[in-house]
C-alpha positions as CSV (number, residue, x, y, z in Angstrom):
1,M,16.3,9.6,-1.0
2,E,14.8,6.3,-2.2
3,S,11.1,5.8,-2.6
4,P,9.3,4.1,0.3
5,F,7.1,2.3,-2.2
6,P,9.0,-0.9,-2.6
7,T,9.3,-1.5,1.2
8,R,5.7,-0.6,1.9
9,L,4.5,-2.7,-1.0
10,R,6.4,-5.8,0.3
11,A,5.2,-5.2,3.9
12,A,1.6,-4.9,2.8
13,R,1.8,-7.9,0.6
14,K,3.3,-10.0,3.4
15,A,0.8,-8.8,5.9
16,A,-2.0,-9.8,3.5
17,G,-0.4,-13.3,3.3
18,M,0.1,-13.2,-0.5
19,T,3.0,-14.2,-2.7
20,Q,4.1,-11.8,-5.5
21,Q,2.5,-14.2,-8.0
22,Q,-0.8,-14.3,-6.2
23,L,-1.0,-10.5,-6.0
24,G,-0.2,-10.1,-9.6
25,I,-2.7,-12.7,-10.7
26,N,-5.4,-11.0,-8.5
27,L,-4.7,-7.8,-10.4
28,G,-5.1,-9.5,-13.8
29,M,-1.5,-9.9,-14.7
30,D,-0.4,-12.9,-16.8
31,P,0.5,-15.7,-14.4
32,N,3.8,-16.3,-16.2
33,T,5.0,-12.7,-15.6
34,A,3.1,-11.7,-12.4
35,S,5.8,-12.6,-9.9
36,A,8.6,-11.0,-12.0
37,R,6.6,-7.8,-12.4
38,L,5.8,-7.5,-8.7
39,N,9.4,-8.3,-7.9
40,Q,10.5,-5.3,-10.0
41,Y,8.2,-3.1,-8.0
42,E,9.4,-4.5,-4.7
43,K,13.1,-4.1,-5.7
44,G,12.5,-0.5,-6.8
45,K,13.7,-1.2,-10.3
46,H,10.4,-0.1,-11.8
47,A,7.6,2.0,-10.3
48,P,4.0,1.5,-11.1
49,D,1.9,4.4,-12.4
50,Y,-0.6,5.8,-9.9
51,Q,-3.5,3.7,-11.3
52,T,-1.6,0.5,-10.8
53,A,-0.5,1.6,-7.3
54,K,-4.1,2.3,-6.4
55,R,-5.1,-1.2,-7.6
56,L,-2.3,-2.7,-5.6
57,A,-3.4,-0.8,-2.5
58,D,-7.0,-1.8,-2.9
59,E,-6.1,-5.5,-3.4
60,L,-3.9,-5.4,-0.3
61,G,-6.5,-3.5,1.8
62,V,-4.3,-0.4,2.5
63,P,-4.7,3.2,1.5
64,V,-2.5,4.2,-1.5
65,A,-1.0,6.9,0.7
66,Y,0.5,4.2,2.9
67,L,2.5,2.9,-0.1
68,Y,4.1,6.3,-0.6
69,C,4.5,7.4,3.0
70,D,8.2,8.0,3.9
71,D,7.6,8.3,7.7
72,D,7.2,5.0,9.7
73,V,5.0,6.4,12.4
74,L,2.8,8.3,9.9
75,S,2.4,5.1,7.8
76,R,1.1,3.3,10.9
77,I,-1.3,6.2,11.6
78,I,-2.5,5.9,8.0
79,I,-3.3,2.2,8.5
80,A,-4.9,2.7,11.8
81,V,-7.2,5.6,10.6
82,A,-8.1,3.7,7.4
83,V,-10.0,1.1,9.3
84,M,-12.0,3.6,11.4
85,D,-15.6,4.4,10.5
86,M,-16.2,7.9,9.1
87,S,-17.6,9.3,12.4
88,K,-14.4,8.2,14.3
89,K,-12.2,9.7,11.5
90,E,-14.1,13.0,11.8
91,S,-13.8,13.0,15.6
92,L,-10.0,12.3,15.3
93,L,-9.6,15.1,12.8
94,N,-11.5,17.5,15.1
95,Y,-9.3,16.5,18.0
96,I,-6.1,17.0,16.0
97,L,-7.2,20.4,14.6
98,N,-8.3,21.7,18.0
99,N,-5.2,20.6,20.0
C-alpha cells in the first residue's frame, strides 16, 4: 500500500492556493530548490521526516494527521473537526463515545 502523504500534501497545497515553490519558500527552503523538493514529496519519491511534515501541515493549515490519513472519509472528518473550537470538539467526542 502506498502512502497517502503525497496525495494529501498536493490536495492541501492546492486548497491553500500555493505553488510548490511558494510552499517551500514559506518553509525556508532555498528558492532554487523549493519546487523540486516539494515535487519529490508529492510524487512520493521522498518522504519528509515528521518535523518537516508538521511544518508543512502548519503552513497549509491542516492537522498533520490529515497528511497521513489513508481513509478519505476520515480525512474529511479530520479537516472538519480541526476547525472546531475546543468545546465543540469535546461535545463531538462525548457524542461519539456515548453512541
